[in-house]
N, C-alpha and C positions, 0 to 999 in steps of 0.2 A: 581763566581757563579752568574749568572744573571737569572732573572725570569721576563718574559714579559717586557724587557727593564729596569727593576729596579734592583738595586744592592741588593743582598740578604745578610742579616747579617749572620755571622758564629758563631755557638756555639763552644766555646773553653774551654779547661781546662788547668790549670797550675798544674803540678804534681812534686813530689819530689821522688828521689831514692837515697839511701845511705846505708851503712853498719854500721853506727854509732848509736847514741842514737835514740831510737824509738820516742822520743818526739821532736826531731829537727824539726823546722818549719820555713817557710819563711812568712813574713808579709810585705805587701806593697801595691802599687797602680800601675795601668797601665796608662801611659801617651802617648800623641802624641809628638814626638820630633820635634823641639828642645825645651828643657825645659827652661822656664824663671821664674822669681820670681812670676809671676802672673799665671803660668800654673795651670790648674785644672785637676784632674785625670779623665780619661774616665771611669775607674772602681776603686772603693775604696774597702778597706777591703779584699784584696786578701790574703788569709791565706791558705797555703798548708802544709800538713804533708804527710809522706809516707802512702799510702793507703787512704788518704783523700784529693783529689784534690779540687781546687777551680774552680768553673764553672761560666762562664759569656758569654756575646754575644758582638761581635764587628763588625763594618762595615769593608770592605776592606781598608787597609792602613798600614802604618808603625807605630809600637808601641814600647814602652820600659816598661818592668816590673822593677820598682825600689823597692828594698826590703832590709830588714835586717833579720838576723838570730836570733832565740830565742830558748831556751830550749835544747840546744845541741851544739856539735862542731864536726869538722872533715870535710872530703870531702863529697860532695853531688852533684847531678845533678838536674837541673831544666829544665823541658820540657814544651813546649806549644803544645797541640795536638787538632786538630779538633774533635768534638764529632763524634763517630761512626767509628773512624779510630784508628790504632795503630801507625801510622807514624807521629812523631812530625814535626811541621813546623819550630821549633827552639829548640835547646837543648844545654846546656852549663854546664860544671863542674865548681864548686866553692869549696873553702876550707876556713874554718874559721881561719886557721893559718895566713891568709892575712887580717883578720878583720871580724867583724860581721855586719857592716853597709856599706851603700853605694854600694850595689851590683846592677848590671843592666844586664838584658837580653833583647836584641833587637830582635824583630820578625816582620814578615810581614804577613798580612792576605790577601790572594789573592782574586780577584774578580770573 
């Protein structure tokens, strides 16, 4: 998305879908990879629940949503979707039977 030679920021949302606990949520931050000990998040306090997506704005680039799961268990899908569309730019299924922390969803925001 370019506008008069400038890169346009994209409005995005991270959403959650699952058949388990209605209270299951993901909590984390969005980073630019690769992560180092001094990496600072591009977006903090990314908190998504089914029916309650987390919304934020990013410039074009490659990002990773690093999160943990709270208030529920089971299989769930995390998706990153541009505002105004139904088509996610990234989507991945996770399951708490493999742990509640250290989850990562990598995605790319186009220009």
